[in-house]
C-alpha positions as YAML, in Angstrom:
chain: A
units: angstrom
residues:
- id: 1
  name: MET
  ca: [-7.51, 7.76, -13.03]
- id: 2
  name: ASN
  ca: [-5.77, 11.09, -12.49]
- id: 3
  name: TYR
  ca: [-2.85, 11.51, -10.12]
- id: 4
  name: LYS
  ca: [-2.27, 13.98, -7.32]
- id: 5
  name: ASP
  ca: [1.46, 14.61, -6.97]
- id: 6
  name: ILE
  ca: [2.87, 15.75, -3.63]
- id: 7
  name: PHE
  ca: [6.47, 16.87, -3.21]
- id: 8
  name: TYR
  ca: [8.05, 13.90, -1.46]
- id: 9
  name: LYS
  ca: [10.02, 15.94, 1.09]
- id: 10
  name: THR
  ca: [7.07, 17.90, 2.46]
- id: 11
  name: ASP
  ca: [4.85, 17.04, 5.43]
- id: 12
  name: PHE
  ca: [1.16, 16.64, 4.58]
- id: 13
  name: VAL
  ca: [-2.18, 15.75, 6.16]
- id: 14
  name: LEU
  ca: [-4.68, 13.24, 4.86]
- id: 15
  name: LYS
  ca: [-8.25, 12.79, 6.09]
- id: 16
  name: GLU
  ca: [-9.90, 9.37, 5.95]
- id: 17
  name: GLN
  ca: [-13.59, 8.55, 6.24]
- id: 18
  name: SER
  ca: [-15.05, 5.14, 7.03]
- id: 19
  name: GLU
  ca: [-18.68, 4.33, 7.67]
- id: 20
  name: VAL
  ca: [-17.70, 2.06, 10.58]
- id: 21
  name: GLY
  ca: [-15.50, 4.69, 12.23]
- id: 22
  name: TYR
  ca: [-12.14, 4.27, 13.94]
- id: 23
  name: SER
  ca: [-13.03, 3.10, 17.44]
- id: 24
  name: VAL
  ca: [-11.50, -0.39, 17.13]
- id: 25
  name: PRO
  ca: [-7.71, -0.83, 17.43]
- id: 26
  name: PHE
  ca: [-5.97, -0.60, 14.06]
- id: 27
  name: ARG
  ca: [-2.58, -0.25, 12.40]
- id: 28
  name: PHE
  ca: [-2.24, 1.41, 8.99]
- id: 29
  name: LYS
  ca: [1.12, 1.15, 7.23]
- id: 30
  name: TYR
  ca: [1.85, 3.61, 4.42]
- id: 31
  name: TRP
  ca: [4.75, 3.55, 1.99]
- id: 32
  name: ALA
  ca: [5.75, 4.80, -1.44]
- id: 33
  name: ALA
  ca: [6.34, 2.26, -4.19]
- id: 34
  name: ALA
  ca: [9.86, 3.51, -4.86]
- id: 35
  name: PRO
  ca: [12.72, 3.64, -2.24]
- id: 36
  name: SER
  ca: [10.90, 4.11, 1.00]
- id: 37
  name: ARG
  ca: [10.28, 3.31, 4.62]
- id: 38
  name: PHE
  ca: [7.00, 2.72, 6.39]
- id: 39
  name: PHE
  ca: [4.95, 5.46, 8.00]
- id: 40
  name: GLU
  ca: [2.50, 4.09, 10.55]
- id: 41
  name: ALA
  ca: [-0.75, 5.44, 11.95]
- id: 42
  name: SER
  ca: [-2.34, 3.36, 14.68]
- id: 43
  name: PHE
  ca: [-4.78, 3.15, 17.58]
- id: 44
  name: ASP
  ca: [-4.20, 0.70, 20.46]
- id: 45
  name: GLY
  ca: [-7.61, 1.13, 22.03]
- id: 46
  name: THR
  ca: [-6.48, 4.10, 24.12]
- id: 47
  name: ASN
  ca: [-3.98, 6.24, 22.24]
- id: 48
  name: TYR
  ca: [-3.81, 7.37, 18.62]
- id: 49
  name: GLN
  ca: [-0.33, 7.52, 17.07]
- id: 50
  name: ASN
  ca: [0.39, 9.89, 14.14]
- id: 51
  name: CYS
  ca: [-3.36, 10.44, 13.78]
- id: 52
  name: ARG
  ca: [-6.42, 11.82, 15.59]
- id: 53
  name: LEU
  ca: [-10.19, 11.95, 15.29]
- id: 54
  name: ASP
  ca: [-11.85, 15.22, 14.32]
- id: 55
  name: ASP
  ca: [-15.27, 16.38, 15.54]
- id: 56
  name: ASN
  ca: [-17.00, 14.36, 12.79]
- id: 57
  name: GLY
  ca: [-15.24, 11.13, 13.72]
- id: 58
  name: ASP
  ca: [-13.02, 11.21, 10.63]
- id: 59
  name: LEU
  ca: [-9.39, 10.17, 10.97]
- id: 60
  name: ILE
  ca: [-6.79, 12.90, 10.45]
- id: 61
  name: ILE
  ca: [-3.33, 11.50, 9.66]
- id: 62
  name: GLY
  ca: [-0.32, 13.80, 9.92]
- id: 63
  name: PHE
  ca: [2.56, 12.61, 7.73]
- id: 64
  name: ASP
  ca: [5.32, 14.32, 9.69]
- id: 65
  name: ASN
  ca: [8.96, 13.63, 8.73]
- id: 66
  name: HIS
  ca: [7.75, 10.56, 6.87]
- id: 67
  name: ASN
  ca: [10.81, 10.02, 4.60]
- id: 68
  name: MET
  ca: [8.82, 7.72, 2.35]
- id: 69
  name: GLY
  ca: [10.65, 8.52, -0.88]
- id: 70
  name: CYS
  ca: [8.95, 8.73, -4.28]
- id: 71
  name: GLY
  ca: [6.24, 6.63, -5.84]
- id: 72
  name: THR
  ca: [2.58, 5.74, -5.55]
- id: 73
  name: LEU
  ca: [1.36, 6.06, -1.96]
- id: 74
  name: MET
  ca: [0.30, 2.60, -0.78]
- id: 75
  name: VAL
  ca: [-1.43, 1.49, 2.40]
- id: 76
  name: ALA
  ca: [-2.00, -1.82, 4.18]
- id: 77
  name: ARG
  ca: [-4.68, -1.70, 6.87]
- id: 78
  name: THR
  ca: [-5.08, -4.13, 9.75]
- id: 79
  name: TYR
  ca: [-7.93, -4.01, 12.27]
- id: 80
  name: TYR
  ca: [-7.99, -5.86, 15.60]
- id: 81
  name: LEU
  ca: [-11.52, -6.92, 16.51]
- id: 82
  name: ASN
  ca: [-12.63, -8.43, 19.82]
- id: 83
  name: ASN
  ca: [-13.63, -12.05, 19.28]
- id: 84
  name: GLN
  ca: [-13.81, -14.66, 22.03]
- id: 85
  name: ASP
  ca: [-13.36, -17.50, 19.53]
- id: 86
  name: PHE
  ca: [-9.61, -16.77, 19.38]
- id: 87
  name: ALA
  ca: [-7.06, -17.64, 22.06]
- id: 88
  name: ASP
  ca: [-5.91, -14.02, 22.32]
- id: 89
  name: GLY
  ca: [-9.47, -12.71, 22.13]
- id: 90
  name: VAL
  ca: [-8.70, -10.74, 18.97]
- id: 91
  name: CYS
  ca: [-9.52, -11.32, 15.31]
- id: 92
  name: ASP
  ca: [-6.95, -9.71, 13.00]
- id: 93
  name: GLU
  ca: [-8.57, -8.36, 9.82]
- id: 94
  name: ALA
  ca: [-5.81, -7.63, 7.28]
- id: 95
  name: ILE
  ca: [-6.79, -5.69, 4.16]
- id: 96
  name: PRO
  ca: [-4.54, -6.24, 1.11]
- id: 97
  name: PRO
  ca: [-2.17, -3.41, 0.14]
- id: 98
  name: THR
  ca: [-3.77, -0.87, -2.18]
- id: 99
  name: PRO
  ca: [-2.96, 2.58, -3.61]
- id: 100
  name: VAL
  ca: [-4.34, 5.52, -1.63]
- id: 101
  name: VAL
  ca: [-7.24, 7.09, -3.56]
- id: 102
  name: ILE
  ca: [-8.56, 10.49, -2.56]
- id: 103
  name: GLU
  ca: [-11.66, 12.45, -3.53]
- id: 104
  name: GLU
  ca: [-11.80, 16.18, -4.23]
- id: 105
  name: VAL
  ca: [-14.80, 18.37, -5.06]
- id: 106
  name: ASP
  ca: [-14.15, 21.03, -7.71]
- id: 107
  name: GLY
  ca: [-15.73, 24.48, -7.97]
- id: 108
  name: GLN
  ca: [-18.73, 23.03, -9.85]
- id: 109
  name: GLY
  ca: [-19.42, 20.49, -7.14]
- id: 110
  name: VAL
  ca: [-18.10, 17.55, -9.17]
- id: 111
  name: THR
  ca: [-16.28, 14.88, -7.17]
- id: 112
  name: GLN
  ca: [-13.06, 13.64, -8.72]
- id: 113
  name: LYS
  ca: [-10.83, 10.77, -7.66]
- id: 114
  name: PHE
  ca: [-7.04, 10.85, -7.66]
- id: 115
  name: THR
  ca: [-4.30, 8.36, -6.88]
- id: 116
  name: VAL
  ca: [-1.72, 9.97, -4.58]
- id: 117
  name: ARG
  ca: [1.92, 9.98, -5.67]
- id: 118
  name: LEU
  ca: [4.98, 11.30, -3.87]
- id: 119
  name: ALA
  ca: [7.11, 12.92, -6.57]
- id: 120
  name: LEU
  ca: [10.18, 15.04, -7.22]
- id: 121
  name: THR
  ca: [7.82, 17.94, -7.99]
- id: 122
  name: GLY
  ca: [4.29, 18.53, -6.79]
- id: 123
  name: GLU
  ca: [2.06, 20.25, -4.29]
- id: 124
  name: THR
  ca: [3.28, 20.93, -0.78]
- id: 125
  name: ALA
  ca: [-0.11, 20.48, 0.86]
- id: 126
  name: ILE
  ca: [-3.19, 18.39, 0.28]
- id: 127
  name: ASP
  ca: [-6.81, 19.08, 1.22]
- id: 128
  name: ALA
  ca: [-8.68, 15.94, 0.31]
- id: 129
  name: THR
  ca: [-10.43, 12.92, 1.77]
- id: 130
  name: SER
  ca: [-9.67, 9.24, 1.31]
- id: 131
  name: VAL
  ca: [-12.84, 7.14, 1.48]
- id: 132
  name: VAL
  ca: [-12.02, 3.81, 3.13]
- id: 133
  name: LEU
  ca: [-14.05, 0.66, 2.69]
- id: 134
  name: PRO
  ca: [-15.23, -0.86, 6.00]
- id: 135
  name: TYR
  ca: [-13.06, -3.69, 7.26]
- id: 136
  name: TYR
  ca: [-15.87, -6.20, 6.86]
- id: 137
  name: ALA
  ca: [-16.19, -5.48, 3.10]
- id: 138
  name: LYS
  ca: [-13.93, -8.26, 1.83]
- id: 139
  name: GLY
  ca: [-13.24, -9.17, -1.77]
- id: 140
  name: ASP
  ca: [-13.37, -12.53, -3.47]
- id: 141
  name: PRO
  ca: [-10.66, -15.08, -2.63]
- id: 142
  name: GLY
  ca: [-7.46, -14.90, -4.59]
- id: 143
  name: LYS
  ca: [-7.83, -11.43, -6.10]
- id: 144
  name: SER
  ca: [-4.68, -10.11, -7.70]
- id: 145
  name: ALA
  ca: [-3.15, -6.89, -6.42]
- id: 146
  name: TYR
  ca: [-4.10, -5.31, -9.76]
- id: 147
  name: GLN
  ca: [-7.76, -6.28, -9.31]
- id: 148
  name: VAL
  ca: [-7.73, -4.85, -5.78]
- id: 149
  name: ALA
  ca: [-6.41, -1.59, -7.24]
- id: 150
  name: VAL
  ca: [-9.22, -1.61, -9.83]
- id: 151
  name: ASP
  ca: [-11.78, -2.20, -7.10]
- id: 152
  name: GLU
  ca: [-10.34, 0.79, -5.25]
- id: 153
  name: GLY
  ca: [-10.85, 3.03, -8.27]
- id: 154
  name: PHE
  ca: [-7.80, 2.55, -10.51]
- id: 155
  name: VAL
  ca: [-8.68, 2.92, -14.19]
- id: 156
  name: GLY
  ca: [-6.21, 1.48, -16.66]
- id: 157
  name: THR
  ca: [-4.50, -1.62, -18.01]
- id: 158
  name: VAL
  ca: [-2.18, -3.94, -16.10]
- id: 159
  name: ASP
  ca: [0.79, -2.23, -17.77]
- id: 160
  name: GLU
  ca: [-0.47, 1.19, -16.67]
- id: 161
  name: TRP
  ca: [-0.94, -0.10, -13.13]
- id: 162
  name: LEU
  ca: [2.61, -1.49, -13.07]
- id: 163
  name: GLU
  ca: [3.85, 1.84, -14.38]
- id: 164
  name: SER
  ca: [2.06, 3.58, -11.49]
- id: 165
  name: LEU
  ca: [4.09, 1.48, -9.06]
- id: 166
  name: ARG
  ca: [7.33, 2.77, -10.54]
- id: 167
  name: GLY
  ca: [9.16, 5.72, -9.05]
- id: 168
  name: PRO
  ca: [10.37, 8.71, -11.08]
- id: 169
  name: GLN
  ca: [13.46, 6.67, -12.00]
- id: 170
  name: GLY
  ca: [14.40, 3.00, -12.03]
- id: 171
  name: ASP
  ca: [12.99, -0.29, -13.22]
- id: 172
  name: SER
  ca: [9.46, -1.55, -12.68]
- id: 173
  name: ALA
  ca: [8.83, -4.22, -10.07]
- id: 174
  name: TYR
  ca: [8.36, -6.82, -12.82]
- id: 175
  name: GLN
  ca: [11.67, -5.92, -14.46]
- id: 176
  name: VAL
  ca: [13.43, -6.23, -11.11]
- id: 177
  name: ALA
  ca: [11.82, -9.63, -10.55]
- id: 178
  name: VAL
  ca: [13.13, -10.80, -13.95]
- id: 179
  name: GLN
  ca: [16.60, -9.47, -13.14]
- id: 180
  name: GLN
  ca: [16.53, -11.40, -9.87]
- id: 181
  name: GLY
  ca: [15.70, -14.72, -11.55]
- id: 182
  name: PHE
  ca: [11.95, -14.79, -12.19]
- id: 183
  name: VAL
  ca: [11.21, -16.75, -15.37]
- id: 184
  name: GLY
  ca: [7.87, -16.04, -17.00]
- id: 185
  name: THR
  ca: [5.62, -13.52, -18.67]
- id: 186
  name: LYS
  ca: [4.22, -10.45, -16.96]
- id: 187
  name: ASP
  ca: [0.86, -12.24, -16.63]
- id: 188
  name: GLN
  ca: [2.57, -15.19, -14.92]
- id: 189
  name: TRP
  ca: [4.35, -12.78, -12.58]
- id: 190
  name: LEU
  ca: [1.06, -11.09, -11.72]
- id: 191
  name: ALA
  ca: [-0.44, -14.52, -11.04]
- id: 192
  name: SER
  ca: [2.40, -15.17, -8.60]
- id: 193
  name: LEU
  ca: [1.29, -12.10, -6.63]
- id: 194
  name: ARG
  ca: [-2.06, -13.69, -5.79]
- id: 195
  name: GLY
  ca: [-2.52, -15.04, -2.33]
- id: 196
  name: PRO
  ca: [-4.11, -18.42, -1.57]
- id: 197
  name: GLU
  ca: [-7.82, -18.59, -0.89]
- id: 198
  name: GLY
  ca: [-8.45, -17.07, 2.50]
- id: 199
  name: PRO
  ca: [-11.19, -17.64, 5.08]
- id: 200
  name: GLN
  ca: [-14.50, -15.85, 4.59]
- id: 201
  name: GLY
  ca: [-13.41, -14.57, 1.20]
- id: 202
  name: VAL
  ca: [-10.51, -12.41, 2.38]
- id: 203
  name: SER
  ca: [-8.61, -11.07, -0.59]
- id: 204
  name: GLY
  ca: [-5.24, -12.65, -1.28]
- id: 205
  name: GLY
  ca: [-2.64, -9.89, -1.03]
- id: 206
  name: MET
  ca: [0.52, -9.09, -2.90]
- id: 207
  name: LEU
  ca: [2.94, -11.76, -1.66]
- id: 208
  name: PHE
  ca: [5.99, -10.23, -3.31]
- id: 209
  name: PRO
  ca: [8.00, -7.28, -2.00]
- id: 210
  name: VAL
  ca: [8.23, -4.06, -3.97]
- id: 211
  name: MET
  ca: [11.77, -3.61, -5.29]
- id: 212
  name: ASP
  ca: [13.25, -0.60, -6.98]
- id: 213
  name: PHE
  ca: [16.72, -0.39, -8.53]
- id: 214
  name: ALA
  ca: [18.37, 3.02, -8.92]
- id: 215
  name: PRO
  ca: [20.93, 2.65, -11.75]
- id: 216
  name: GLU
  ca: [22.62, 5.94, -10.92]
- id: 217
  name: THR
  ca: [23.57, 4.71, -7.43]
- id: 218
  name: GLY
  ca: [23.50, 0.93, -7.91]
- id: 219
  name: VAL
  ca: [21.18, 0.61, -4.89]
- id: 220
  name: LEU
  ca: [18.38, -1.97, -4.81]
- id: 221
  name: THR
  ca: [15.69, -1.00, -2.29]
- id: 222
  name: ILE
  ca: [13.21, -3.58, -1.03]
- id: 223
  name: SER
  ca: [10.00, -2.55, 0.72]
- id: 224
  name: GLY
  ca: [6.70, -4.14, 1.67]
- id: 225
  name: LEU
  ca: [4.98, -5.93, 4.52]
- id: 226
  name: GLU
  ca: [7.02, -8.06, 6.90]
- id: 227
  name: GLN
  ca: [5.79, -11.32, 5.38]
- id: 228
  name: GLU
  ca: [6.77, -10.03, 1.94]
- id: 229
  name: ILE
  ca: [10.24, -8.86, 2.96]
- id: 230
  name: ASP
  ca: [10.78, -12.24, 4.67]
- id: 231
  name: ARG
  ca: [10.83, -13.76, 1.18]
- id: 232
  name: VAL
  ca: [14.17, -12.06, 0.49]
- id: 233
  name: ARG
  ca: [17.47, -13.30, 1.94]
- id: 234
  name: TYR
  ca: [21.06, -12.21, 1.26]
- id: 235
  name: ASP
  ca: [23.71, -14.93, 1.36]
- id: 236
  name: GLU
  ca: [26.95, -13.25, 2.47]
- id: 237
  name: GLY
  ca: [28.98, -16.32, 1.57]
- id: 238
  name: THR
  ca: [27.99, -16.31, -2.10]
- id: 239
  name: ALA
  ca: [26.93, -12.63, -2.39]
- id: 240
  name: GLU
  ca: [23.60, -13.83, -3.79]
- id: 241
  name: LEU
  ca: [20.20, -12.25, -3.24]
- id: 242
  name: ILE
  ca: [17.78, -15.14, -2.80]
- id: 243
  name: ILE
  ca: [14.08, -14.54, -3.38]
- id: 244
  name: ARG
  ca: [11.42, -17.14, -2.69]
- id: 245
  name: LEU
  ca: [8.78, -16.58, -5.37]
- id: 246
  name: TRP
  ca: [6.01, -18.49, -3.64]
- id: 247
  name: ARG
  ca: [5.17, -19.27, -0.07]
- id: 248
  name: PRO
  ca: [3.55, -22.77, 0.17]
...
């Protein structure tokens, strides 16, 4: 798959289309795979935050002062559906993290797909649409993060996918995992990213935080979902970074 590079310090707008629309409450968390912080677009049932609906019902997300750093643009989507079977009356539908894939139509009318990257050099604006699978379209249990990326349109080997998660500088996530004590091959590490079998065939997500080490500054940056970051603990007494590789 080709890449669309956006200068990481610029604001940009992304349009998303989903056949089920955006009328249910949701929270979308975006981040870059390299040093980053989350940018969130959400709807609480009344108000849209960092996003709006256009006249066609598509979701327009304004990435304003996002400070997400460099790397592949990732997103984790959660929908909150009314369901009386639950004590709080809501069924949380969490979609595994995946790279943001956009579609553009060229001058000949040919639709092309691109993976979005925030980079040290690139375009300062984007005019493209991200086509989002409906929240009820779940994958098979236990899919790896790589397989989810393939399902979303990524074309390439596991090594190429891992390379896409790397920022302009620094080690890959696998290399950082090895440096922090992981013992095993790259395939074994990928297997460790699979989630347990979920209800109704919900895809297992990446259960390991994204880590990027910048050798020029000596800074290790850890990013990911809350349940992923919870796997990392710093022991001030021993100055050790403790990472739980698997959540039972």
